[in-house]
C-alpha positions in Angstrom: 25.7 3.4 -23.9 22.3 1.7 -23.8 20.6 4.9 -25.1 22.5 4.5 -28.4 20.6 1.3 -29.3 18.7 1.8 -32.6 15.2 0.9 -31.1 15.6 2.3 -27.6 12.6 4.7 -28.3 10.4 1.7 -28.8 11.1 0.6 -25.2 10.0 3.8 -23.5 6.7 2.2 -22.3 8.6 -0.4 -20.3 11.6 1.6 -19.2 9.8 4.7 -18.0 8.1 2.8 -15.2 11.4 2.1 -13.6 12.2 5.7 -12.9 15.5 7.2 -14.1 17.0 4.1 -15.6 19.1 6.2 -17.9 21.1 7.7 -14.9 21.5 4.2 -13.4 23.0 2.9 -16.6 25.8 5.6 -16.3 27.2 3.6 -13.3 25.6 0.2 -13.2 24.6 -2.3 -16.0 24.8 -5.6 -14.2 28.5 -6.3 -14.9 29.5 -9.8 -13.8 26.1 -10.7 -12.4 24.7 -14.1 -13.4 20.9 -14.0 -13.8 18.8 -17.2 -14.2 15.7 -17.0 -16.3 13.2 -19.9 -15.9 10.9 -20.4 -18.8 9.7 -22.9 -21.4 11.6 -21.8 -24.5 14.5 -19.6 -25.6 16.1 -18.7 -28.9 19.7 -18.9 -27.7 21.0 -17.7 -31.1 19.1 -14.4 -30.9 21.3 -11.4 -31.7 20.5 -9.7 -28.5 22.2 -12.5 -26.5 25.6 -11.6 -27.8 27.9 -8.8 -26.5 29.3 -6.2 -28.9 32.5 -8.3 -29.3 30.5 -11.3 -30.5 30.8 -13.4 -27.4 27.6 -15.0 -26.1 26.2 -13.8 -22.8 24.4 -17.1 -22.2 26.3 -19.2 -19.6 27.5 -22.7 -20.3 25.6 -23.9 -17.3 22.2 -23.1 -18.9 20.1 -26.2 -19.0 16.9 -28.1 -19.8 15.0 -29.5 -16.8 12.2 -31.9 -17.2 10.3 -34.6 -15.2 10.8 -38.2 -16.1 9.0 -40.7 -13.9 9.6 -39.5 -10.3 12.8 -37.7 -11.2 13.8 -34.4 -12.6 16.4 -34.8 -15.4 18.9 -31.9 -16.0 20.5 -31.7 -19.4 23.2 -29.0 -19.3 24.3 -26.8 -22.2 23.2 -23.8 -24.3 21.9 -26.2 -26.9 19.7 -28.0 -24.4 18.3 -24.7 -23.1 17.6 -23.7 -26.7 15.6 -26.8 -27.6 12.4 -25.4 -29.2 9.4 -27.4 -28.3 6.8 -24.7 -28.0 8.1 -21.8 -30.0 10.5 -19.2 -28.7 8.8 -15.9 -28.1 8.0 -15.8 -24.3 11.3 -17.0 -22.8 13.3 -15.0 -25.4 11.3 -11.9 -24.6 11.7 -12.2 -20.8 15.4 -12.8 -21.1 15.7 -9.9 -23.5 13.9 -7.5 -21.3 16.3 -8.4 -18.6 19.6 -8.7 -20.4 19.5 -7.7 -24.1 23.0 -6.5 -24.9 24.3 -3.1 -25.9 25.6 -4.2 -29.3 24.1 -1.7 -31.8 21.6 -4.2 -33.0 18.2 -3.3 -31.6 17.0 -2.8 -28.0 18.6 -3.1 -24.6 17.9 -4.9 -21.4 17.5 -3.5 -17.9 20.9 -5.0 -17.0 22.6 -5.3 -20.4 26.0 -6.4 -19.1 24.7 -9.3 -17.1 25.2 -12.9 -18.0 22.1 -15.1 -18.6 21.7 -18.6 -17.3 18.7 -19.8 -19.3 16.8 -22.6 -17.7 14.3 -24.3 -19.9 11.7 -26.3 -18.0 8.8 -28.5 -18.9 5.6 -27.4 -17.2 5.9 -29.8 -14.3 6.0 -28.2 -10.8 8.9 -30.5 -9.9 11.1 -29.2 -12.8 10.2 -25.6 -12.0 11.1 -26.1 -8.3 14.3 -27.9 -9.2 15.3 -24.9 -11.4 15.5 -22.6 -8.4 17.9 -25.0 -6.6 20.0 -25.5 -9.7 20.3 -21.7 -10.2 21.4 -21.2 -6.6 23.9 -24.1 -6.8 25.5 -22.7 -10.0 26.1 -19.1 -8.9 23.0 -17.2 -10.0 22.5 -14.0 -8.0 19.0 -13.4 -9.4 16.3 -15.7 -10.5 13.6 -14.3 -12.8 10.5 -16.3 -13.6 7.4 -15.2 -15.5 6.0 -18.7 -15.6 3.7 -20.5 -13.2 0.5 -22.3 -12.5 -2.9 -21.2 -11.1 -3.9 -23.0 -8.0 -6.5 -25.8 -8.2 -6.1 -26.1 -12.0 -4.7 -29.6 -11.8 -4.0 -30.1 -15.4 -7.0 -28.3 -16.7 -4.9 -25.8 -18.7 -4.0 -27.0 -22.1 -0.4 -28.1 -22.4 0.2 -28.4 -18.6 1.5 -31.7 -17.2 -1.1 -33.1 -14.8 -0.5 -32.7 -11.2 -0.7 -35.7 -8.8 -4.0 -36.0 -6.9 -4.1 -33.7 -3.9 -1.0 -31.8 -5.1 -0.8 -28.5 -3.2 0.3 -25.9 -5.8 0.4 -23.0 -3.3 3.2 -24.7 -1.4 4.9 -26.8 -4.0 7.7 -24.4 -4.7 8.3 -23.0 -1.3 11.1 -25.4 -0.2 13.1 -24.7 -3.3 12.5 -21.0 -3.2 13.6 -20.9 0.5 16.7 -22.9 -0.5 17.7 -20.3 -3.2 16.8 -17.4 -0.9 18.9 -18.7 1.9 21.9 -18.8 -0.5 21.5 -15.1 -1.1 19.6 -15.3 -4.4 17.1 -12.5 -5.2 13.9 -13.9 -6.7 11.6 -12.0 -9.0 8.4 -13.6 -10.1 5.3 -12.5 -12.1 2.0 -12.7 -10.3 -0.2 -13.6 -13.3 -1.7 -11.7 -16.1 -4.6 -13.5 -17.8 -6.7 -14.4 -14.7 -6.8 -11.2 -12.8 -8.6 -12.6 -9.7 -6.0 -15.3 -9.0 -2.3 -15.3 -8.2 0.0 -17.7 -10.0 2.7 -19.8 -8.2 5.6 -19.6 -7.6 
């Protein structure tokens, strides 16, 4: 049971806001649900991404998506999703909060029996948008993203790929999000945390 994880007490500040998650775990833990997590880095070998029997919960259709010229390149595979260009803490944390396994190692995720499709993206809007379509086409039931851009920043943020002149960030992702939504995908997105007066997109 998730409550038996060694560090469950260290998670109370995040779990308590969800209501009675402990009772939910008695009958539902995300069994068989494929969840796509879009971010810039993942440590795919983290111990929380393995079930108790030692099998990986990361799906083989995990991928790295990046812009090259006018195209988005998709490199499939866990090893591609696990390519570490910027570190590994943020994407690993987001995927862990969602789906860390019940394996006696540490913490637990909200849906510990779910399978994780990890989609590493560069910071281009085109790759982020394509990730929604890729997730929908490959059977994800949920897309979770805590990554985005603030409107009108146009490359001003360190590390971001410059947007084309006149690029409309507020609508850049809508077509791809609609595509996934119309295929029955539930989409969960952060709204921003370091500039409180602006929303991020998607």
